C-alpha positions in Angstrom: 0.0 0.0 0.0 1.4 3.4 -1.0 1.7 6.3 1.4 -1.0 8.3 -0.4 -3.5 5.4 0.2 -2.6 5.4 3.9 -3.1 9.2 4.1 -6.5 8.9 2.4 -7.7 6.2 4.8 -6.4 8.1 7.8 -8.0 11.4 6.6 -11.3 9.7 5.8 -11.3 7.8 9.2 -10.8 11.1 11.0 -13.5 12.8 9.0 -15.8 9.9 9.7 -15.1 9.7 13.4 -15.5 13.4 14.1 -18.3 14.0 11.6 -20.5 11.2 12.7 -19.9 12.1 16.3 -21.2 15.6 15.4 -24.1 14.3 13.5 -25.1 11.9 16.4 -24.7 14.7 18.9 -27.0 16.9 16.9 -29.6 14.2 16.7 -29.3 13.5 20.4 -29.6 17.3 21.1 -32.8 17.3 19.0 -34.2 14.6 21.2 -33.4 16.6 24.3 -35.0 19.7 22.9 -38.3 18.0 22.0 -39.8 18.6 25.4 -39.0 22.3 25.5 -41.3 25.2 24.6 -40.3 25.3 20.9 -40.3 21.8 19.4 -39.4 23.3 16.0 -35.9 23.8 17.3 -35.6 20.0 17.7 -36.4 19.4 14.1 -33.9 22.1 13.0 -31.2 20.3 15.0 -32.3 17.0 13.4 -32.0 18.5 9.9 -28.5 19.8 10.7 -27.5 16.4 11.8 -28.8 14.9 8.6 -26.9 17.4 6.5 -23.7 16.9 8.5 -23.9 13.1 8.1 -24.4 13.3 4.3 -21.6 15.8 4.0 -19.3 13.5 5.9 -19.9 10.7 3.4 -19.6 13.1 0.5 -16.2 14.3 1.9 -14.9 10.7 2.3 -15.8 10.0 -1.3 -13.9 13.1 -2.4 -10.9 12.2 -0.3 -10.7 8.8 -2.1 -11.1 10.5 -5.5 -14.2 8.6 -6.5 -17.5 9.8 -7.7 -19.1 11.7 -4.7 -22.6 10.9 -5.7 -23.4 7.2 -4.9 -25.6 5.1 -2.7 -23.0 5.5 0.1 -24.4 9.0 0.8 -27.4 7.2 2.4 -25.0 5.8 5.1 -24.6 9.4 6.2 -28.2 9.5 7.1 -28.0 6.7 9.7 -27.4 8.9 12.7 -30.3 11.1 11.7 -32.5 8.0 11.1 -31.8 6.8 14.6 -32.6 10.3 15.9 -35.8 10.4 13.9 -36.9 7.2 15.5 -36.5 8.7 18.9 -38.1 12.0 17.9 -41.2 10.4 16.4 -41.7 7.9 19.3 
């Protein structure tokens, strides 16, 4: 394995770890905000988590120099899907 491949995997791993942690945190924050006075704020946080998750997958595809538009973008919506389950429950 060449050094550039290693750098790509390390960069995409770091982006995935920090990005998905942010997306999951936004979804969790949305769940916490649901019982407050303004439940619309919860859905705003949920949408931000969805966008962050999809952008993380988009960024990892860019790092690996492959087509950024693929079915893998749906994997970025997993933290938001879990958050939506708890919001709609």
